[in-house]
All heavy atoms as a GROMACS GRO file, in nm:
protein
  542
    1MET      N    1   9.456   8.670   7.669
    1MET     CA    2   9.346   8.617   7.748
    1MET      C    3   9.321   8.712   7.865
    1MET      O    4   9.414   8.751   7.936
    1MET     CB    5   9.384   8.478   7.800
    1MET     CG    6   9.273   8.413   7.875
    1MET     SD    7   9.299   8.237   7.895
    1MET     CE    8   9.344   8.229   8.064
    2ASN      N    9   9.195   8.747   7.883
    2ASN     CA   10   9.157   8.841   7.988
    2ASN      C   11   9.054   8.774   8.079
    2ASN      O   12   8.950   8.727   8.033
    2ASN     CB   13   9.098   8.968   7.925
    2ASN     CG   14   9.086   9.079   8.025
    2ASN    OD1   15   9.134   9.069   8.137
    2ASN    ND2   16   9.022   9.186   7.985
    3ILE      N   17   9.083   8.767   8.207
    3ILE     CA   18   8.994   8.701   8.303
    3ILE      C   19   8.911   8.807   8.374
    3ILE      O   20   8.965   8.904   8.427
    3ILE     CB   21   9.075   8.620   8.405
    3ILE    CG1   22   9.153   8.509   8.334
    3ILE    CG2   23   8.984   8.561   8.512
    3ILE    CD1   24   9.247   8.433   8.425
    4ASP      N   25   8.781   8.788   8.375
    4ASP     CA   26   8.690   8.878   8.447
    4ASP      C   27   8.681   8.828   8.592
    4ASP      O   28   8.604   8.738   8.624
    4ASP     CB   29   8.553   8.878   8.379
    4ASP     CG   30   8.458   8.980   8.439
    4ASP    OD1   31   8.500   9.051   8.533
    4ASP    OD2   32   8.344   8.987   8.393
    5TRP      N   33   8.764   8.886   8.678
    5TRP     CA   34   8.773   8.840   8.816
    5TRP      C   35   8.646   8.865   8.895
    5TRP      O   36   8.612   8.788   8.985
    5TRP     CB   37   8.893   8.904   8.885
    5TRP     CG   38   9.023   8.854   8.829
    5TRP    CD1   39   9.105   8.918   8.743
    5TRP    CD2   40   9.081   8.726   8.853
    5TRP    NE1   41   9.213   8.839   8.712
    5TRP    CE2   42   9.201   8.720   8.780
    5TRP    CE3   43   9.046   8.616   8.930
    5TRP    CZ2   44   9.283   8.608   8.780
    5TRP    CZ3   45   9.130   8.506   8.931
    5TRP    CH2   46   9.247   8.502   8.857
    6ALA      N   47   8.574   8.969   8.863
    6ALA     CA   48   8.449   8.998   8.933
    6ALA      C   49   8.345   8.890   8.905
    6ALA      O   50   8.275   8.843   8.996
    6ALA     CB   51   8.396   9.135   8.894
    7ALA      N   52   8.334   8.848   8.778
    7ALA     CA   53   8.240   8.743   8.743
    7ALA      C   54   8.281   8.610   8.806
    7ALA      O   55   8.195   8.534   8.855
    7ALA     CB   56   8.230   8.728   8.591
    8LEU      N   57   8.411   8.582   8.807
    8LEU     CA   58   8.459   8.459   8.870
    8LEU      C   59   8.429   8.458   9.019
    8LEU      O   60   8.387   8.357   9.076
    8LEU     CB   61   8.609   8.444   8.845
    8LEU     CG   62   8.673   8.314   8.893
    8LEU    CD1   63   8.614   8.195   8.818
    8LEU    CD2   64   8.823   8.320   8.873
    9GLY      N   65   8.449   8.572   9.085
    9GLY     CA   66   8.417   8.583   9.227
    9GLY      C   67   8.268   8.567   9.255
    9GLY      O   68   8.229   8.504   9.354
   10THR      N   69   8.186   8.622   9.166
   10THR     CA   70   8.040   8.607   9.182
   10THR      C   71   7.998   8.462   9.170
   10THR      O   72   7.918   8.412   9.250
   10THR     CB   73   7.967   8.692   9.077
   10THR    OG1   74   8.006   8.829   9.093
   10THR    CG2   75   7.817   8.680   9.092
   11VAL      N   76   8.051   8.393   9.070
   11VAL     CA   77   8.019   8.251   9.053
   11VAL      C   78   8.066   8.171   9.173
   11VAL      O   79   7.993   8.083   9.222
   11VAL     CB   80   8.081   8.197   8.922
   11VAL    CG1   81   8.072   8.046   8.914
   11VAL    CG2   82   8.013   8.260   8.802
   12PHE      N   83   8.184   8.200   9.222
   12PHE     CA   84   8.236   8.130   9.340
   12PHE      C   85   8.146   8.154   9.462
   12PHE      O   86   8.113   8.060   9.535
   12PHE     CB   87   8.379   8.174   9.370
   12PHE     CG   88   8.433   8.113   9.497
   12PHE    CD1   89   8.471   7.981   9.501
   12PHE    CD2   90   8.442   8.189   9.613
   12PHE    CE1   91   8.520   7.925   9.618
   12PHE    CE2   92   8.490   8.135   9.730
   12PHE     CZ   93   8.530   8.002   9.732
   13GLY      N   94   8.107   8.279   9.483
   13GLY     CA   95   8.024   8.312   9.599
   13GLY      C   96   7.886   8.246   9.594
   13GLY      O   97   7.840   8.189   9.693
   14VAL      N   98   7.823   8.250   9.478
   14VAL     CA   99   7.691   8.188   9.462
   14VAL      C  100   7.702   8.037   9.479
   14VAL      O  101   7.618   7.973   9.544
   14VAL     CB  102   7.629   8.226   9.327
   14VAL    CG1  103   7.506   8.142   9.298
   14VAL    CG2  104   7.594   8.373   9.324
   15SER      N  105   7.807   7.977   9.424
   15SER     CA  106   7.826   7.833   9.437
   15SER      C  107   7.849   7.793   9.583
   15SER      O  108   7.794   7.693   9.630
   15SER     CB  109   7.946   7.787   9.354
   15SER     OG  110   7.926   7.813   9.218
   16LEU      N  111   7.926   7.872   9.654
   16LEU     CA  112   7.954   7.843   9.794
   16LEU      C  113   7.827   7.852   9.879
   16LEU      O  114   7.797   7.762   9.958
   16LEU     CB  115   8.060   7.938   9.848
   16LEU     CG  116   8.104   7.917   9.992
   16LEU    CD1  117   8.177   7.783  10.005
   16LEU    CD2  118   8.194   8.029  10.038
   17VAL      N  119   7.751   7.959   9.861
   17VAL     CA  120   7.627   7.976   9.939
   17VAL      C  121   7.526   7.866   9.906
   17VAL      O  122   7.463   7.810   9.997
   17VAL     CB  123   7.567   8.117   9.913
   17VAL    CG1  124   7.427   8.128   9.968
   17VAL    CG2  125   7.657   8.224   9.972
   18THR      N  126   7.512   7.833   9.779
   18THR     CA  127   7.418   7.728   9.739
   18THR      C  128   7.459   7.593   9.795
   18THR      O  129   7.374   7.517   9.844
   18THR     CB  130   7.408   7.722   9.586
   18THR    OG1  131   7.371   7.850   9.537
   18THR    CG2  132   7.307   7.618   9.542
   19THR      N  133   7.586   7.563   9.791
   19THR     CA  134   7.634   7.434   9.844
   19THR      C  135   7.611   7.424   9.994
   19THR      O  136   7.562   7.322  10.043
   19THR     CB  137   7.784   7.417   9.813
   19THR    OG1  138   7.803   7.424   9.672
   19THR    CG2  139   7.837   7.287   9.865
   20VAL      N  140   7.643   7.529  10.066
   20VAL     CA  141   7.623   7.527  10.212
   20VAL      C  142   7.474   7.516  10.245
   20VAL      O  143   7.434   7.442  10.336
   20VAL     CB  144   7.686   7.652  10.277
   20VAL    CG1  145   7.645   7.666  10.422
   20VAL    CG2  146   7.837   7.646  10.264
   21ALA      N  147   7.389   7.585  10.170
   21ALA     CA  148   7.244   7.577  10.194
   21ALA      C  149   7.191   7.437  10.167
   21ALA      O  150   7.111   7.385  10.246
   21ALA     CB  151   7.172   7.680  10.108
   22LEU      N  152   7.233   7.375  10.057
   22LEU     CA  153   7.185   7.240  10.026
   22LEU      C  154   7.234   7.138  10.128
   22LEU      O  155   7.156   7.050  10.170
   22LEU     CB  156   7.228   7.199   9.886
   22LEU     CG  157   7.145   7.254   9.773
   22LEU    CD1  158   7.202   7.211   9.638
   22LEU    CD2  159   7.001   7.208   9.785
   23VAL      N  160   7.358   7.148  10.169
   23VAL     CA  161   7.410   7.056  10.270
   23VAL      C  162   7.336   7.077  10.403
   23VAL      O  163   7.303   6.980  10.472
   23VAL     CB  164   7.562   7.073  10.286
   23VAL    CG1  165   7.614   6.998  10.408
   23VAL    CG2  166   7.633   7.025  10.161
   24GLY      N  167   7.308   7.202  10.438
   24GLY     CA  168   7.232   7.230  10.560
   24GLY      C  169   7.092   7.174  10.555
   24GLY      O  170   7.044   7.115  10.653
   25LEU      N  171   7.024   7.191  10.441
   25LEU     CA  172   6.888   7.135  10.427
   25LEU      C  173   6.890   6.983  10.437
   25LEU      O  174   6.805   6.923  10.502
   25LEU     CB  175   6.828   7.176  10.293
   25LEU     CG  176   6.754   7.307  10.287
   25LEU    CD1  177   6.712   7.339  10.144
   25LEU    CD2  178   6.633   7.306  10.377
   26PHE      N  179   6.987   6.920  10.370
   26PHE     CA  180   6.995   6.775  10.375
   26PHE      C  181   7.024   6.727  10.516
   26PHE      O  182   6.967   6.627  10.562
   26PHE     CB  183   7.102   6.725  10.277
   26PHE     CG  184   7.094   6.580  10.248
   26PHE    CD1  185   7.003   6.531  10.157
   26PHE    CD2  186   7.178   6.490  10.313
   26PHE    CE1  187   6.994   6.396  10.131
   26PHE    CE2  188   7.170   6.355  10.288
   26PHE     CZ  189   7.078   6.307  10.196
   27THR      N  190   7.110   6.799  10.587
   27THR     CA  191   7.141   6.763  10.726
   27THR      C  192   7.018   6.776  10.815
   27THR      O  193   6.994   6.689  10.900
   27THR     CB  194   7.254   6.852  10.779
   27THR    OG1  195   7.367   6.837  10.693
   27THR    CG2  196   7.292   6.817  10.920
   28LEU      N  197   6.941   6.882  10.796
   28LEU     CA  198   6.816   6.896  10.873
   28LEU      C  199   6.720   6.781  10.843
   28LEU      O  200   6.650   6.733  10.933
   28LEU     CB  201   6.750   7.029  10.843
   28LEU     CG  202   6.814   7.152  10.906
   28LEU    CD1  203   6.743   7.278  10.856
   28LEU    CD2  204   6.807   7.144  11.056
   29GLY      N  205   6.715   6.738  10.719
   29GLY     CA  206   6.631   6.624  10.683
   29GLY      C  207   6.675   6.497  10.753
   29GLY      O  208   6.593   6.420  10.804
   30ILE      N  209   6.805   6.473  10.757
   30ILE     CA  210   6.856   6.354  10.824
   30ILE      C  211   6.828   6.360  10.974
   30ILE      O  212   6.788   6.261  11.036
   30ILE     CB  213   7.006   6.337  10.797
   30ILE    CG1  214   7.026   6.298  10.651
   30ILE    CG2  215   7.068   6.233  10.888
   30ILE    CD1  216   7.170   6.293  10.608
   31VAL      N  217   6.846   6.477  11.033
   31VAL     CA  218   6.818   6.493  11.176
   31VAL      C  219   6.670   6.469  11.204
   31VAL      O  220   6.634   6.404  11.303
   31VAL     CB  221   6.863   6.632  11.226
   31VAL    CG1  222   6.810   6.661  11.365
   31VAL    CG2  223   7.013   6.642  11.223
   32GLY      N  224   6.584   6.519  11.117
   32GLY     CA  225   6.440   6.499  11.136
   32GLY      C  226   6.399   6.353  11.126
   32GLY      O  227   6.312   6.307  11.200
   33LEU      N  228   6.461   6.279  11.035
   33LEU     CA  229   6.428   6.137  11.022
   33LEU      C  230   6.489   6.053  11.133
   33LEU      O  231   6.438   5.945  11.163
   33LEU     CB  232   6.474   6.084  10.886
   33LEU     CG  233   6.389   6.121  10.767
   33LEU    CD1  234   6.445   6.057  10.642
   33LEU    CD2  235   6.245   6.080  10.786
   34SER      N  236   6.597   6.098  11.193
   34SER     CA  237   6.662   6.019  11.297
   34SER      C  238   6.599   6.040  11.433
   34SER      O  239   6.637   5.974  11.530
   34SER     CB  240   6.812   6.052  11.304
   34SER     OG  241   6.830   6.184  11.348
   35LYS      N  242   6.504   6.131  11.444
   35LYS     CA  243   6.439   6.158  11.572
   35LYS      C  244   6.356   6.036  11.614
   35LYS      O  245   6.277   5.986  11.536
   35LYS     CB  246   6.351   6.281  11.560
   35LYS     CG  247   6.298   6.332  11.690
   35LYS     CD  248   6.246   6.472  11.672
   35LYS     CE  249   6.188   6.524  11.799
   35LYS     NZ  250   6.288   6.585  11.884
   36GLN      N  251   6.378   5.991  11.735
   36GLN     CA  252   6.308   5.874  11.789
   36GLN      C  253   6.219   5.917  11.905
   36GLN      O  254   6.252   6.012  11.977
   36GLN     CB  255   6.410   5.770  11.839
   36GLN     CG  256   6.500   5.717  11.731
   36GLN     CD  257   6.425   5.637  11.627
   36GLN    OE1  258   6.327   5.568  11.658
   36GLN    NE2  259   6.468   5.646  11.503
   37PRO      N  260   6.108   5.848  11.925
   37PRO     CA  261   6.023   5.883  12.040
   37PRO      C  262   6.094   5.851  12.171
   37PRO      O  263   6.167   5.754  12.181
   37PRO     CB  264   5.900   5.796  12.021
   37PRO     CG  265   5.942   5.686  11.932
   37PRO     CD  266   6.054   5.738  11.848
   38GLU      N  267   6.073   5.937  12.268
   38GLU     CA  268   6.133   5.915  12.399
   38GLU      C  269   6.058   5.803  12.471
   38GLU      O  270   5.935   5.798  12.466
   38GLU     CB  271   6.129   6.043  12.480
   38GLU     CG  272   6.209   6.155  12.417
   38GLU     CD  273   6.195   6.285  12.493
   38GLU    OE1  274   6.143   6.282  12.606
   38GLU    OE2  275   6.236   6.388  12.439
   39PRO      N  276   6.130   5.714  12.541
   39PRO     CA  277   6.062   5.602  12.605
   39PRO      C  278   5.964   5.643  12.715
   39PRO      O  279   5.862   5.580  12.733
   39PRO     CB  280   6.176   5.519  12.663
   39PRO     CG  281   6.302   5.588  12.634
   39PRO     CD  282   6.272   5.711  12.556
   40ALA      N  283   5.993   5.752  12.787
   40ALA     CA  284   5.908   5.792  12.900
   40ALA      C  285   5.806   5.898  12.859
   40ALA      O  286   5.731   5.946  12.942
   40ALA     CB  287   5.994   5.845  13.013
   41ALA      N  288   5.799   5.933  12.732
   41ALA     CA  289   5.708   6.040  12.689
   41ALA      C  290   5.565   5.989  12.681
   41ALA      O  291   5.538   5.870  12.668
   41ALA     CB  292   5.752   6.093  12.553
   42GLN      N  293   5.473   6.084  12.687
   42GLN     CA  294   5.332   6.050  12.673
   42GLN      C  295   5.304   6.014  12.527
   42GLN      O  296   5.365   6.069  12.436
   42GLN     CB  297   5.246   6.168  12.715
   42GLN     CG  298   5.275   6.220  12.855
   42GLN     CD  299   5.247   6.116  12.962
   42GLN    OE1  300   5.177   6.020  12.941
   42GLN    NE2  301   5.305   6.136  13.080
   43GLY      N  302   5.210   5.926  12.503
   43GLY     CA  303   5.184   5.875  12.369
   43GLY      C  304   5.140   5.979  12.268
   43GLY      O  305   5.193   5.986  12.158
   44GLY      N  306   5.042   6.062  12.299
   44GLY     CA  307   4.988   6.157  12.203
   44GLY      C  308   5.085   6.267  12.166
   44GLY      O  309   5.103   6.300  12.049
   45ARG      N  310   5.147   6.326  12.265
   45ARG     CA  311   5.237   6.438  12.238
   45ARG      C  312   5.365   6.393  12.168
   45ARG      O  313   5.415   6.460  12.078
   45ARG     CB  314   5.270   6.510  12.367
   45ARG     CG  315   5.351   6.632  12.346
   45ARG     CD  316   5.370   6.708  12.474
   45ARG     NE  317   5.471   6.810  12.452
   45ARG     CZ  318   5.461   6.932  12.494
   45ARG    NH1  319   5.357   6.968  12.564
   45ARG    NH2  320   5.555   7.019  12.470
   46ALA      N  321   5.420   6.279  12.205
   46ALA     CA  322   5.542   6.229  12.142
   46ALA      C  323   5.514   6.191  11.997
   46ALA      O  324   5.597   6.214  11.910
   46ALA     CB  325   5.596   6.109  12.219
   47GLY      N  326   5.398   6.136  11.970
   47GLY     CA  327   5.363   6.099  11.834
   47GLY      C  328   5.349   6.221  11.744
   47GLY      O  329   5.391   6.219  11.629
   48ALA      N  330   5.291   6.328  11.797
   48ALA     CA  331   5.276   6.451  11.718
   48ALA      C  332   5.410   6.513  11.688
   48ALA      O  333   5.435   6.560  11.577
   48ALA     CB  334   5.186   6.549  11.792
   49SER      N  335   5.500   6.511  11.784
   49SER     CA  336   5.633   6.566  11.764
   49SER      C  337   5.711   6.486  11.661
   49SER      O  338   5.782   6.542  11.577
   49SER     CB  339   5.709   6.567  11.897
   49SER     OG  340   5.842   6.606  11.878
   50LEU      N  341   5.696   6.356  11.666
   50LEU     CA  342   5.764   6.269  11.570
   50LEU      C  343   5.710   6.290  11.430
   50LEU      O  344   5.786   6.297  11.333
   50LEU     CB  345   5.748   6.123  11.614
   50LEU     CG  346   5.823   6.019  11.532
   50LEU    CD1  347   5.972   6.045  11.538
   50LEU    CD2  348   5.791   5.880  11.583
   51ARG      N  349   5.578   6.303  11.417
   51ARG     CA  350   5.518   6.327  11.285
   51ARG      C  351   5.561   6.462  11.229
   51ARG      O  352   5.589   6.475  11.110
   51ARG     CB  353   5.365   6.320  11.294
   51ARG     CG  354   5.312   6.179  11.305
   51ARG     CD  355   5.162   6.175  11.287
   51ARG     NE  356   5.090   6.253  11.386
   51ARG     CZ  357   5.050   6.205  11.504
   51ARG    NH1  358   5.074   6.080  11.536
   51ARG    NH2  359   4.985   6.283  11.589
   52LEU      N  360   5.570   6.563  11.315
   52LEU     CA  361   5.614   6.696  11.271
   52LEU      C  362   5.760   6.692  11.226
   52LEU      O  363   5.795   6.753  11.124
   52LEU     CB  364   5.596   6.796  11.384
   52LEU     CG  365   5.629   6.941  11.352
   52LEU    CD1  366   5.536   6.992  11.242
   52LEU    CD2  367   5.617   7.026  11.476
   53ALA      N  368   5.844   6.619  11.297
   53ALA     CA  369   5.986   6.608  11.259
   53ALA      C  370   6.000   6.536  11.125
   53ALA      O  371   6.078   6.578  11.039
   53ALA     CB  372   6.063   6.533  11.367
   54ARG      N  373   5.924   6.432  11.104
   54ARG     CA  374   5.931   6.359  10.977
   54ARG      C  375   5.877   6.443  10.861
   54ARG      O  376   5.933   6.441  10.751
   54ARG     CB  377   5.856   6.228  10.987
   54ARG     CG  378   5.931   6.130  11.072
   54ARG     CD  379   5.893   5.989  11.046
   54ARG     NE  380   5.976   5.904  11.131
   54ARG     CZ  381   5.952   5.778  11.152
   54ARG    NH1  382   5.850   5.722  11.096
   54ARG    NH2  383   6.032   5.709  11.228
   55ALA      N  384   5.770   6.515  10.885
   55ALA     CA  385   5.716   6.602  10.780
   55ALA      C  386   5.817   6.710  10.742
   55ALA      O  387   5.837   6.739  10.624
   55ALA     CB  388   5.584   6.664  10.826
   56GLY      N  389   5.882   6.767  10.842
   56GLY     CA  390   5.985   6.867  10.814
   56GLY      C  391   6.102   6.808  10.738
   56GLY      O  392   6.160   6.872  10.649
   57ALA      N  393   6.138   6.684  10.771
   57ALA     CA  394   6.246   6.616  10.699
   57ALA      C  395   6.210   6.595  10.553
   57ALA      O  396   6.292   6.617  10.464
   57ALA     CB  397   6.278   6.482  10.766
   58TYR      N  398   6.087   6.553  10.528
   58TYR     CA  399   6.044   6.532  10.390
   58TYR      C  400   6.040   6.664  10.312
   58TYR      O  401   6.073   6.667  10.194
   58TYR     CB  402   5.909   6.462  10.384
   58TYR     CG  403   5.914   6.320  10.437
   58TYR    CD1  404   5.812   6.269  10.516
   58TYR    CD2  405   6.022   6.236  10.409
   58TYR    CE1  406   5.817   6.140  10.565
   58TYR    CE2  407   6.028   6.107  10.458
   58TYR     CZ  408   5.925   6.059  10.535
   58TYR     OH  409   5.930   5.931  10.582
   59VAL      N  410   6.004   6.772  10.378
   59VAL     CA  411   6.006   6.903  10.313
   59VAL      C  412   6.150   6.942  10.278
   59VAL      O  413   6.177   6.991  10.167
   59VAL     CB  414   5.940   7.010  10.403
   59VAL    CG1  415   5.968   7.150  10.352
   59VAL    CG2  416   5.791   6.986  10.414
   60CYS      N  417   6.244   6.918  10.370
   60CYS     CA  418   6.385   6.948  10.342
   60CYS      C  419   6.436   6.866  10.225
   60CYS      O  420   6.505   6.919  10.136
   60CYS     CB  421   6.470   6.920  10.466
   60CYS     SG  422   6.447   7.039  10.599
   61PHE      N  423   6.404   6.738  10.221
   61PHE     CA  424   6.448   6.654  10.110
   61PHE      C  425   6.384   6.698   9.979
   61PHE      O  426   6.447   6.695   9.873
   61PHE     CB  427   6.418   6.507  10.137
   61PHE     CG  428   6.503   6.447  10.245
   61PHE    CD1  429   6.449   6.358  10.336
   61PHE    CD2  430   6.638   6.478  10.256
   61PHE    CE1  431   6.527   6.301  10.435
   61PHE    CE2  432   6.717   6.423  10.355
   61PHE     CZ  433   6.661   6.333  10.445
   62GLY      N  434   6.258   6.739   9.985
   62GLY     CA  435   6.190   6.788   9.865
   62GLY      C  436   6.254   6.916   9.812
   62GLY      O  437   6.271   6.933   9.691
   63LEU      N  438   6.292   7.006   9.903
   63LEU     CA  439   6.361   7.129   9.861
   63LEU      C  440   6.497   7.099   9.800
   63LEU      O  441   6.537   7.163   9.703
   63LEU     CB  442   6.374   7.224   9.979
   63LEU     CG  443   6.245   7.291  10.026
   63LEU    CD1  444   6.269   7.370  10.154
   63LEU    CD2  445   6.189   7.381   9.918
   64CYS      N  446   6.567   7.002   9.856
   64CYS     CA  447   6.696   6.961   9.798
   64CYS      C  448   6.676   6.905   9.658
   64CYS      O  449   6.750   6.939   9.566
   64CYS     CB  450   6.764   6.857   9.886
   64CYS     SG  451   6.836   6.922  10.036
   65ALA      N  452   6.577   6.820   9.641
   65ALA     CA  453   6.551   6.762   9.509
   65ALA      C  454   6.510   6.870   9.410
   65ALA      O  455   6.552   6.867   9.293
   65ALA     CB  456   6.442   6.656   9.521
   66ALA      N  457   6.431   6.967   9.455
   66ALA     CA  458   6.390   7.076   9.366
   66ALA      C  459   6.510   7.161   9.324
   66ALA      O  460   6.521   7.201   9.207
   66ALA     CB  461   6.285   7.163   9.435
   67ALA      N  462   6.601   7.187   9.416
   67ALA     CA  463   6.720   7.266   9.382
   67ALA      C  464   6.810   7.191   9.284
   67ALA      O  465   6.863   7.251   9.189
   67ALA     CB  466   6.798   7.300   9.510
   68VAL      N  467   6.824   7.061   9.303
   68VAL     CA  468   6.905   6.981   9.210
   68VAL      C  469   6.839   6.976   9.073
   68VAL      O  470   6.905   6.991   8.970
   68VAL     CB  471   6.928   6.839   9.267
   68VAL    CG1  472   6.987   6.746   9.162
   68VAL    CG2  473   7.018   6.845   9.389
   69ALA      N  474   6.707   6.958   9.070
   69ALA     CA  475   6.636   6.955   8.942
   69ALA      C  476   6.647   7.089   8.870
   69ALA      O  477   6.665   7.094   8.748
   69ALA     CB  478   6.489   6.920   8.965
   70TYR      N  479   6.640   7.199   8.944
   70TYR     CA  480   6.654   7.331   8.884
   70TYR      C  481   6.796   7.351   8.828
   70TYR      O  482   6.814   7.406   8.720
   70TYR     CB  483   6.621   7.441   8.985
   70TYR     CG  484   6.629   7.579   8.928
   70TYR    CD1  485   6.542   7.621   8.829
   70TYR    CD2  486   6.725   7.670   8.974
   70TYR    CE1  487   6.549   7.749   8.776
   70TYR    CE2  488   6.733   7.797   8.921
   70TYR     CZ  489   6.646   7.837   8.822
   70TYR     OH  490   6.654   7.962   8.769
   71GLY      N  491   6.895   7.303   8.899
   71GLY     CA  492   7.032   7.311   8.851
   71GLY      C  493   7.052   7.232   8.722
   71GLY      O  494   7.118   7.277   8.628
   72ILE      N  495   6.994   7.113   8.717
   72ILE     CA  496   7.002   7.031   8.596
   72ILE      C  497   6.929   7.102   8.481
   72ILE      O  498   6.977   7.105   8.368
   72ILE     CB  499   6.947   6.891   8.621
   72ILE    CG1  500   7.041   6.816   8.715
   72ILE    CG2  501   6.929   6.814   8.490
   72ILE    CD1  502   6.990   6.683   8.763
   73TYR      N  503   6.815   7.162   8.512
   73TYR     CA  504   6.741   7.237   8.410
   73TYR      C  505   6.825   7.353   8.354
   73TYR      O  506   6.827   7.377   8.233
   73TYR     CB  507   6.610   7.289   8.469
   73TYR     CG  508   6.540   7.390   8.381
   73TYR    CD1  509   6.470   7.349   8.269
   73TYR    CD2  510   6.545   7.526   8.410
   73TYR    CE1  511   6.407   7.442   8.187
   73TYR    CE2  512   6.483   7.619   8.330
   73TYR     CZ  513   6.413   7.576   8.218
   73TYR     OH  514   6.351   7.667   8.138
   74LEU      N  515   6.894   7.424   8.442
   74LEU     CA  516   6.979   7.535   8.397
   74LEU      C  517   7.094   7.487   8.309
   74LEU      O  518   7.132   7.555   8.213
   74LEU     CB  519   7.034   7.612   8.518
   74LEU     CG  520   6.936   7.699   8.595
   74LEU    CD1  521   7.006   7.762   8.714
   74LEU    CD2  522   6.877   7.805   8.505
   75ILE      N  523   7.149   7.371   8.339
   75ILE     CA  524   7.260   7.320   8.261
   75ILE      C  525   7.213   7.270   8.124
   75ILE      O  526   7.275   7.297   8.022
   75ILE     CB  527   7.332   7.206   8.338
   75ILE    CG1  528   7.403   7.263   8.460
   75ILE    CG2  529   7.431   7.133   8.249
   75ILE    CD1  530   7.456   7.159   8.554
   76VAL      N  531   7.100   7.200   8.122
   76VAL     CA  532   7.053   7.140   7.997
   76VAL      C  533   6.988   7.242   7.905
   76VAL      O  534   7.009   7.237   7.784
   76VAL     CB  535   6.954   7.025   8.028
   76VAL    CG1  536   6.889   6.972   7.903
   76VAL    CG2  537   7.027   6.914   8.102
   77ALA      N  538   6.915   7.337   7.960
   77ALA     CA  539   6.840   7.431   7.876
   77ALA      C  540   6.927   7.529   7.804
   77ALA      O  541   7.033   7.562   7.826
   77ALA     CB  542   6.740   7.508   7.960
   0.00000   0.00000   0.00000
């Protein structure tokens, strides 16, 4: 039995980077959804900031779902 250590290292490195990226994206999504309006803030500006944070969170969750779907596609195909 002969183990290709270079290929094993490549798979490990790609898996590590992908996992850290997905966890980071998901964390940014959670942070964006947990953002609450400040009680003393002005109505218009605070609302725009909140909408931008939520939109960014949904984009992060969408990217996570797309990465998972692509991974499932690679496994099944």
